[in-house]
C-alpha angles and dihedrals in degrees: 000000000000126000091251091055091048092051091048090054092048091051091056093054114092117229113271120234125231117292126246092257093052092048092048092049091049093049093049093044090049092049091052093042096237099112112139119232091240092053092046090053090050091051094049092047090059116117096239131025091203098095091051093047093049093046090048092052092048091048091049092049092049092046094050091044091051092050091050090050093050092048092049091049092050094047094046090056094061 
């Protein structure tokens, strides 16, 4: 395949969004307050905020559910 053909194929591909691992790392780093400025800029330059919003809501739900579970376990032991 020639260089021209390779470039033509790359032009037809749409830009890929951030992967699941990158989104998870960003959500956890943001929750702990240790997000680097470079990583934050990468996150905000993403094409769509939807994956970050959905992951943030899921993380928040799991966090609150985990806290409720711990509190119920502690209170049931008294």
